[in-house]
C-alpha positions as CSV (number, residue, x, y, z in Angstrom):
1,M,85.6,85.1,67.0
2,A,86.6,81.9,68.9
3,Q,83.9,79.3,69.5
4,G,82.2,79.6,72.9
5,Y,83.0,83.3,73.3
6,D,79.9,85.0,71.7
7,R,79.1,86.9,74.9
8,P,81.1,89.0,77.3
9,V,81.1,87.8,80.9
10,A,80.3,90.0,84.0
11,F,83.1,91.2,86.2
12,H,82.7,91.0,90.0
13,S,79.5,92.4,91.4
14,T,81.0,95.6,92.8
15,I,81.6,96.9,89.2
16,S,78.9,98.7,87.2
17,I,78.8,97.3,83.7
18,A,77.5,99.4,80.8
19,E,76.1,98.0,77.6
20,A,78.8,96.6,75.3
21,T,78.9,97.0,71.5
22,L,80.4,94.4,69.3
23,E,82.3,96.7,67.0
24,A,84.8,99.3,68.2
25,P,86.8,101.7,66.1
26,E,90.4,100.6,65.5
27,E,93.0,102.7,67.3
28,E,96.4,103.5,65.8
29,Q,99.4,101.7,67.5
30,I,101.6,104.2,69.4
31,D,105.2,104.0,70.7
32,L,104.5,103.6,74.4
33,R,107.3,103.5,77.0
34,P,106.9,100.9,79.7
35,L,107.3,103.6,82.5
36,I,105.5,106.9,82.0
37,S,105.2,110.1,84.1
38,P,101.9,111.8,85.0
39,A,102.6,114.4,82.3
40,E,103.0,111.7,79.7
41,L,99.8,110.0,80.8
42,V,98.0,113.3,80.4
43,Q,99.3,113.6,76.9
44,L,98.4,110.0,76.2
45,M,94.9,110.6,77.4
46,E,94.6,113.5,74.9
47,D,96.1,111.6,72.0
48,A,95.2,107.9,72.2
49,S,92.3,107.1,74.5
50,P,94.2,104.7,76.8
51,Q,92.7,102.2,79.1
52,V,93.8,103.2,82.6
53,I,93.5,100.4,85.1
54,D,93.6,101.3,88.8
55,I,94.5,98.1,90.7
56,R,93.8,99.4,94.2
57,N,90.9,98.2,96.4
58,P,87.5,99.6,95.5
59,S,86.9,101.3,98.9
60,A,89.8,100.8,101.4
61,I,89.8,102.8,104.7
62,R,93.1,104.6,103.9
63,P,92.6,107.0,100.9
64,L,95.9,106.0,99.3
65,F,94.7,102.5,98.9
66,S,91.2,103.4,97.8
67,Y,89.9,103.8,94.2
68,A,86.7,105.5,95.6
69,A,88.7,108.1,97.5
70,G,90.1,109.5,94.3
71,H,91.5,108.1,91.0
72,V,92.7,109.2,87.6
73,P,89.6,110.4,85.7
74,G,88.3,107.8,83.4
75,S,90.3,105.0,85.0
76,I,88.5,101.6,85.7
77,N,89.0,99.7,88.9
78,V,90.2,96.1,88.6
79,P,91.7,95.3,92.0
80,Y,95.1,93.4,92.2
81,G,93.5,90.7,94.3
82,D,91.2,89.8,91.4
83,W,94.2,89.4,89.0
84,R,95.8,87.1,91.6
85,K,92.9,84.8,91.6
86,L,93.8,83.7,88.0
87,W,96.8,82.0,89.6
88,A,95.0,80.4,92.5
89,D,95.6,76.9,91.4
90,P,99.2,75.9,92.5
91,L,99.3,73.0,90.0
92,S,98.6,74.7,86.7
93,I,98.8,78.0,84.8
94,P,95.7,79.9,83.9
95,A,93.8,78.5,80.9
96,E,93.2,80.8,77.9
97,N,89.5,80.5,78.5
98,D,89.9,81.9,82.0
99,L,92.1,84.7,80.8
100,T,89.7,85.6,78.1
101,D,86.8,85.7,80.5
102,F,88.7,87.9,82.9
103,I,90.0,90.3,80.3
104,R,86.5,90.6,78.7
105,A,84.9,91.3,82.0
106,A,87.5,94.0,82.7
107,G,86.6,95.6,79.3
108,L,90.2,95.5,78.0
109,T,91.1,95.4,74.3
110,R,94.5,95.0,72.7
111,D,94.0,97.8,70.2
112,R,94.2,100.6,72.8
113,P,97.1,101.3,75.2
114,V,96.8,100.1,78.8
115,V,98.3,102.1,81.7
116,I,98.4,100.5,85.2
117,V,98.1,102.7,88.3
118,H,99.1,101.3,91.8
119,S,98.6,102.8,95.3
120,S,102.3,103.9,95.7
121,A,102.1,103.3,99.4
122,A,105.3,101.3,99.4
123,K,108.0,99.8,97.2
124,G,106.1,96.5,97.0
125,N,103.2,98.3,95.2
126,F,105.3,98.6,92.1
127,G,105.6,94.8,92.2
128,S,101.8,94.5,92.0
129,A,101.7,96.8,89.0
130,A,104.6,94.9,87.3
131,W,102.8,91.6,87.9
132,V,99.7,92.9,86.2
133,Y,101.8,94.3,83.3
134,W,103.5,90.9,83.0
135,L,100.2,89.0,83.1
136,L,98.7,91.2,80.4
137,K,101.8,90.8,78.2
138,T,101.6,87.0,78.5
139,A,97.9,87.4,77.5
140,G,98.9,89.0,74.2
141,F,98.8,92.7,75.1
142,E,101.6,94.8,73.6
143,Q,100.8,98.5,74.3
144,L,101.5,98.5,78.1
145,A,102.8,101.0,80.6
146,I,103.0,101.6,84.4
147,L,102.4,105.1,85.8
148,N,105.7,105.7,87.6
149,G,105.0,106.5,91.2
150,G,101.4,105.5,91.0
151,I,98.5,107.5,92.3
152,R,100.8,109.5,94.6
153,S,102.8,110.9,91.7
154,W,99.6,111.7,89.9
155,K,98.4,113.8,92.9
156,A,101.9,115.3,93.5
157,S,102.0,116.6,89.9
158,G,98.8,118.5,90.6
159,Q,96.6,116.4,88.3
160,E,92.8,116.1,88.8
161,L,91.3,113.3,90.9
162,S,87.9,111.9,90.3
163,T,85.6,110.1,92.8
164,D,83.1,109.1,90.1
165,P,83.5,105.3,89.3
166,T,84.0,104.6,85.6
167,P,81.6,101.9,84.3
168,I,83.2,98.9,82.7
169,V,82.1,98.0,79.2
170,P,82.8,94.3,78.6
171,S,84.9,93.6,75.6
172,F,85.0,90.8,73.0
173,E,88.8,90.3,73.3
174,V,90.2,86.8,73.1
175,A,93.4,86.1,75.1
176,T,96.2,84.2,73.5
177,L,98.7,82.9,76.1
178,N,102.3,83.7,75.1
179,T,104.7,81.7,77.2
180,S,107.8,83.6,76.0
181,W,107.9,85.4,79.4
182,L,106.4,82.6,81.5
183,A,108.2,79.8,83.4
184,T,106.3,76.9,84.7
185,H,106.9,74.4,87.5
186,E,108.3,72.0,84.9
187,D,110.7,74.6,83.6
188,V,112.1,75.2,87.1
189,D,112.2,71.4,87.9
190,A,114.3,70.9,84.7
191,V,116.8,73.6,85.9
192,L,117.1,72.0,89.4
193,A,117.5,68.5,87.8
194,G,120.4,69.7,85.6
195,Q,118.3,69.2,82.4
196,S,118.2,73.0,81.6
197,E,120.9,75.6,81.5
198,A,118.5,78.5,82.4
199,Q,119.7,80.6,85.3
200,L,117.5,81.0,88.4
201,L,117.2,84.6,89.8
202,D,115.8,85.1,93.3
203,A,114.2,88.6,93.4
204,R,113.7,88.6,97.2
205,P,115.5,90.8,99.7
206,L,118.1,89.1,101.9
207,Q,115.9,89.1,105.0
208,Q,113.4,86.9,103.1
209,I,116.0,84.6,101.7
210,A,117.4,84.2,105.3
211,R,114.0,82.8,106.3
212,D,113.5,80.6,103.3
213,A,116.6,79.7,101.3
214,S,116.9,80.3,97.6
215,L,116.5,77.4,95.1
216,H,119.7,75.6,94.5
217,G,122.1,77.4,92.2
218,S,120.2,80.7,92.2
219,F,121.7,84.1,91.6
220,T,120.0,87.0,93.5
221,M,118.9,90.5,92.5
222,D,116.8,92.2,95.2
223,A,113.9,93.7,93.3
224,T,113.4,96.4,95.9
225,S,116.9,97.8,95.2
226,L,115.7,98.7,91.7
227,I,112.9,100.9,93.1
228,T,114.4,104.1,94.3
229,G,111.4,105.7,96.0
230,E,109.6,104.3,99.1
231,D,106.4,105.3,97.2
232,G,107.2,102.6,94.6
233,Q,108.7,105.0,92.1
234,A,111.4,103.6,89.8
235,G,114.5,105.7,89.1
236,E,116.0,106.9,85.9
237,V,116.1,104.4,83.0
238,L,119.9,104.6,82.6
239,D,120.4,103.9,86.3
240,I,118.0,100.9,86.2
241,F,119.9,99.6,83.1
242,M,123.2,99.9,84.8
243,R,122.0,98.2,88.0
244,V,120.5,95.3,86.1
245,K,123.5,94.8,83.9
246,A,125.7,94.8,87.0
247,A,123.8,91.9,88.6
248,D,126.0,88.9,89.3
249,L,124.9,86.7,86.5
250,T,125.5,86.4,82.7
251,W,122.4,87.8,81.0
252,E,123.8,86.7,77.6
253,F,124.2,83.1,78.8
254,G,120.6,82.2,78.0
255,D,117.3,82.0,79.7
256,V,116.9,83.7,83.1
257,I,113.9,82.7,85.3
258,T,113.0,85.1,88.0
259,Y,111.1,84.0,91.1
260,C,110.2,85.2,94.7
261,N,107.5,84.2,97.2
262,N,104.4,85.0,95.2
263,G,105.6,86.4,91.8
264,A,105.3,90.2,92.4
265,L,109.0,90.9,93.1
266,A,110.0,88.4,90.4
267,A,107.8,90.6,88.0
268,V,109.9,93.6,89.1
269,D,113.2,91.9,88.2
270,W,111.6,90.8,84.9
271,F,110.2,94.3,84.1
272,M,113.4,96.0,84.8
273,A,115.5,93.5,82.8
274,S,113.1,92.8,79.9
275,E,111.1,96.0,79.5
276,I,113.6,98.7,80.7
277,A,117.0,97.2,79.9
278,G,115.8,95.3,76.8
279,I,117.3,91.9,77.8
280,P,115.7,89.0,76.0
281,N,114.9,85.5,77.3
282,V,113.9,86.6,80.8
283,R,110.9,84.8,82.2
284,V,108.8,85.0,85.4
285,Y,108.1,81.8,87.4
286,G,104.5,82.7,87.7
287,H,103.7,80.4,90.7
288,S,106.9,81.1,92.5
289,L,107.8,79.6,95.9
290,S,104.5,79.8,97.7
291,A,102.6,77.8,95.1
292,R,105.6,75.6,94.6
293,N,105.5,74.5,98.2
294,R,101.7,73.9,98.0
295,R,102.2,71.9,94.8
296,I,104.8,69.7,96.6
297,T,102.3,69.1,99.4
298,A,99.4,68.4,97.0
299,L,101.5,65.8,95.0
300,R,102.6,63.8,98.0
């Protein structure tokens, strides 16, 4: 165990935390697809004891946004806003210590599959789930999936909903930051200065680009065009693959760095290219444009 991490930390005060135990039985690695259906999640819950994370608000007014109004039985609530706080500093990426504290407080371990559930209220909600998936992958998690269509698809398939909150048992996991899928300010600066041959990929829709222009030399691939349902449901894998490969850039050329305003749409482009289409060397500019602008202001 790493020095300085002999105790789990508490998550935010709205979460009930049960007593943790140091040793947990090892779980067998499974072949988990990055996008799974409600039926596949049901089977997974029977076979592999997954960690299901609901990233909605604890108790929003609209039921679709609310964990308390009904969630996948046994799922824990770790709201998307809490994940975003890890990237609050516009100047630097999260430290491994901070990632470790957060993951421990959320009770997550790398030896069990993790499935992410979003609100499915709009296309952008898939971006929230993709961002959490990407962040966990950079923290060393490998068995990851998103419930395609989120909580709405779970309900539409006739599955049971629970209103009983699931207590979080803090873990003793240690995060190890893997930068294979992460691009920093310095990486993007190098591209813009002509010191790197990586390709920049703007994941924003055209109406956002019209308000705030793309970084110089960028290609574009509107992330929302890869999500076929207004409820944030992705289409068929083959269709996604064809759309990604048809984008106006050379994937085989080398590194591709995706970005948007806050990272969520960039995570969609990354998820579809890296996890669905199997294209290597795709990275997310974690801070993206919003933090980039704040960084420029802070450094003046």
